[in-house]
C-alpha positions in Angstrom: -261.1 -133.1 18.9 -259.0 -136.2 18.7 -257.6 -138.2 21.7 -254.1 -136.8 20.9 -255.1 -133.1 21.1 -255.7 -131.0 24.1 -259.1 -129.8 25.2 -258.9 -126.6 23.1 -257.5 -128.4 20.0 -253.9 -127.5 20.9 -250.9 -129.3 19.5 -249.9 -132.4 21.5 -246.6 -131.8 23.4 -244.2 -134.4 24.7 -244.8 -135.6 28.3 -242.1 -135.6 30.9 -240.6 -139.0 29.8 -241.1 -138.4 26.0 -238.7 -136.8 23.5 -239.2 -135.1 20.1 -237.3 -136.6 17.2 -237.0 -136.6 13.5 -237.2 -139.8 11.4 -233.8 -140.3 9.7 -234.2 -143.7 8.1 -236.9 -146.4 7.6 -235.2 -149.6 8.7 -237.9 -152.1 7.7 -241.3 -153.5 8.7 -242.1 -151.7 12.0 -238.7 -150.1 12.8 -237.4 -146.6 12.1 -234.2 -144.8 13.0 -234.9 -141.5 14.8 -232.5 -138.6 15.7 -233.9 -137.4 19.0 -233.7 -133.9 20.6 -231.1 -135.2 23.1 -228.7 -135.9 20.2 -229.1 -139.7 20.5 -230.1 -141.9 17.6 -232.6 -144.5 18.6 -234.1 -147.4 16.7 -237.8 -147.0 17.3 -240.7 -149.4 16.9 -244.0 -148.4 15.3 -246.8 -149.8 17.5 -249.5 -151.9 16.0 -252.2 -149.2 16.5 -250.2 -146.9 14.2 -248.9 -149.3 11.5 -251.6 -149.0 8.9 -253.2 -145.8 10.1 -250.1 -143.5 10.3 -247.5 -143.6 7.5 -244.1 -142.4 8.4 -241.5 -140.8 6.0 -238.0 -139.6 6.4 -238.0 -136.1 7.9 -241.3 -136.5 9.9 -241.3 -135.0 13.4 -242.4 -137.6 15.9 -242.7 -138.1 19.7 -240.5 -141.0 21.0 -241.0 -142.8 24.3 -237.7 -144.4 25.3 -237.8 -147.9 26.7 -237.2 -148.5 30.4 -234.2 -150.6 29.4 -231.9 -149.6 26.6 -233.3 -146.1 26.9 -230.3 -144.6 25.0 -230.8 -146.8 21.9 -234.5 -148.0 21.7 -237.9 -146.5 21.9 -241.5 -146.4 20.6 -243.1 -143.9 18.3 -246.0 -142.4 20.1 -247.2 -139.6 17.8 -246.4 -138.1 14.4 -246.9 -134.4 13.7 -248.5 -133.1 10.5 -247.2 -130.0 8.8 -249.6 -127.5 10.4 -248.8 -128.9 13.9 -245.0 -128.5 13.2 -245.7 -124.8 12.3 -247.6 -124.3 15.5 -244.7 -125.9 17.5 -242.2 -123.5 15.9 -244.4 -120.5 16.5 -244.6 -121.5 20.2 -240.9 -121.6 20.4 -240.5 -125.3 21.0 -237.1 -126.4 19.7 -237.3 -129.2 17.1 -234.4 -131.6 16.4 -232.3 -130.7 13.4 
């Protein structure tokens, strides 16, 4: 069981202040452009703890934590889903961004 999964190995879900998104463009270094479920496009930062451990590609489903300021245009990537987790989310009826 990893720190990102629930106690029974469930798929991690967005918290109250987090949003699901899909990576639409790799901007450079530690920035990606993400189309979020609220129909806003945010430039998101990849935190240092994820930079070399989690590689992002266009089309990946991620959890975004919007910043306190510039919440409509900026955010941080919190988690990236793998294929099996995306299938579980769809099976549970959670709507994913298009």
